[in-house]
C-alpha positions in Angstrom: -1.7 -27.3 1.6 -0.3 -29.4 -1.2 -3.3 -28.5 -3.4 -2.7 -24.8 -2.8 1.0 -25.1 -3.7 0.0 -27.1 -6.9 -2.5 -24.4 -7.8 0.0 -21.6 -7.3 2.6 -23.4 -9.4 0.0 -23.9 -12.1 -1.0 -20.2 -12.2 2.7 -19.2 -12.4 3.4 -21.7 -15.2 0.4 -20.5 -17.2 1.4 -16.9 -16.5 5.0 -17.4 -17.8 3.8 -19.2 -20.9 1.5 -16.3 -21.9 3.9 -13.5 -20.9 3.7 -10.7 -23.5 4.9 -7.2 -24.1 5.6 -5.0 -21.0 2.7 -3.0 -19.5 5.1 -0.4 -18.1 8.2 1.0 -19.9 11.1 3.1 -19.1 10.0 6.7 -18.5 6.4 5.9 -17.6 5.1 7.7 -14.5 2.3 6.0 -12.6 0.1 7.5 -9.8 -1.7 5.0 -7.5 -4.7 6.3 -5.4 -6.0 3.7 -2.9 -8.3 3.1 0.1 -7.1 0.6 2.6 -8.8 -2.4 4.3 -7.3 -3.9 7.5 -4.6 -2.2 9.5 -2.4 -3.0 12.5 -2.1 0.6 13.5 -5.0 0.5 15.9 -7.0 -2.6 16.8 -8.8 -3.9 19.8 -11.8 -2.8 21.9 -12.6 0.8 22.0 -11.0 1.8 18.7 -13.0 3.2 15.8 -11.8 4.6 12.5 -12.6 8.2 11.9 -10.8 8.4 8.5 -10.2 5.2 6.7 -6.7 4.4 5.5 -6.0 6.3 2.2 -2.8 6.3 0.2 -1.2 7.8 -2.8 2.0 6.6 -4.4 3.9 7.7 -7.5 6.4 5.7 -9.5 8.8 6.4 -12.3 10.0 3.4 -14.3 13.8 3.8 -14.7 14.7 0.6 -16.5 12.8 -1.9 -18.7 13.5 -4.8 -20.9 14.7 -7.0 -18.1 14.1 -10.7 -17.7 13.7 -11.6 -21.4 11.8 -8.3 -22.0 9.1 -8.9 -19.4 10.6 -7.0 -16.4 11.1 -3.4 -15.3 12.4 -1.5 -12.3 10.9 1.7 -10.8 11.4 4.1 -8.0 8.9 6.5 -6.3 7.3 7.8 -3.2 4.4 6.9 -0.9 2.1 8.9 1.3 -0.6 7.3 3.5 -3.0 8.7 6.1 -5.4 7.2 8.6 -7.2 8.5 11.8 -8.6 6.6 14.7 -10.3 7.3 18.0 -10.2 5.4 21.2 -13.0 6.0 23.7 -13.2 4.7 27.2 -16.3 2.5 27.2 -18.1 3.9 30.3 -17.0 7.6 30.2 -16.9 10.4 27.6 -13.1 10.7 27.2 -10.4 9.1 25.2 -7.8 9.8 22.5 -7.8 10.7 18.8 -4.8 9.4 16.8 -3.6 10.1 13.3 -0.9 8.4 11.2 0.9 9.8 8.2 3.3 7.4 6.6 5.8 8.8 4.0 8.8 7.2 2.3 10.6 6.2 -0.9 9.7 2.9 -2.6 11.4 0.6 -5.0 9.5 -1.6 -7.5 10.3 -4.7 -9.5 7.8 -5.5 -12.3 7.2 -8.7 -14.2 4.6 -9.2 -16.9 2.6 -12.4 -16.8 -0.4 -11.3 -19.0 -1.3 -8.5 -21.4 -2.8 -5.5 -19.6 -1.7 -6.9 -16.2 1.2 -5.1 -14.5 2.4 -7.2 -11.5 5.1 -6.0 -9.1 6.7 -6.3 -5.8 8.7 -3.8 -3.8 10.1 -2.4 -0.6 9.7 0.9 1.2 11.7 2.5 4.0 9.5 5.2 5.5 8.6 7.3 8.5 5.4 6.9 10.5 4.3 10.3 11.9 1.9 9.7 14.8 0.0 12.5 16.5 -2.6 12.3 19.2 -5.0 14.5 21.2 -7.1 13.9 24.2 -10.8 14.6 24.2 -13.5 14.5 26.8 -14.0 15.6 30.4 -11.1 13.7 32.1 -7.5 14.9 32.1 -4.6 12.5 32.0 -2.3 15.1 33.6 -0.4 16.1 30.4 0.6 12.6 29.3 1.4 12.2 25.6 0.6 9.1 23.6 2.4 10.3 20.5 5.2 8.2 19.0 6.7 8.3 15.6 9.4 6.2 14.0 11.1 4.6 11.0 9.2 1.7 9.3 10.1 -0.9 6.8 7.5 -2.3 4.4 7.3 -4.9 1.7 4.4 -5.2 -0.8 3.1 -7.0 -3.8 0.6 -5.5 -6.2 -1.1 -5.6 -9.6 -2.6 -3.1 -11.9 -5.1 -4.2 -14.6 -5.1 -1.6 -17.4 -8.6 -0.9 -19.0 -6.9 1.6 -21.3 -3.4 2.8 -22.0 -3.6 5.2 -19.0 -6.2 3.9 -16.6 -6.0 0.8 -14.3 -7.6 -0.9 -11.3 -5.0 -1.3 -8.6 -4.6 -3.8 -5.7 -1.6 -3.9 -3.2 -1.0 -6.3 -0.4 1.6 -5.6 2.3 2.3 -3.4 5.2 2.0 0.4 5.1 -1.1 2.3 6.1 -3.2 -0.8 5.5 -2.7 -4.5 4.7 -4.8 -4.3 1.5 -5.2 -1.2 -0.7 -7.7 -1.0 -3.6 -7.9 1.8 -6.0 -7.0 3.2 -9.4 -3.8 3.9 -11.2 -3.1 6.6 -13.8 -0.2 6.3 -16.1 1.4 9.4 -17.7 
């Protein structure tokens, strides 16, 4: 554990020493498109994914030149979708579930290296859950649908290959624990 902490501190120290011009600036609009890996929405025996977790988020940078010229703040929105199926192991019946997560997000950026946009943020959203029964057995009209407010934190990075195209990774809760994809800056 001490070695991990030392390594993390070293990475941050090197990052701070090489911090350069901001990757995002006030007025920039960024669209993230991602596919998710790992989710807490449905897990356990009998569950299979029918549509993998996918997400799209958009951000508008509203303030830059923070933290000695290396920071920025942005706001935007998030939309995520995933679908799962639960099948009773011995019979041909079960449930199909889908989740749509939508909500506003806030971003705080800090530049550690050229072409690398690192950020953290928060989202307050709504998880829209729907379900339908399939197969030959009837549950008597029971409904397994439940929707509700969710709160999410995330950290992410975008590595820009050009002025407008980046690879994106985000870790946090939402439609998935890990999202990989591309980012387009306008």
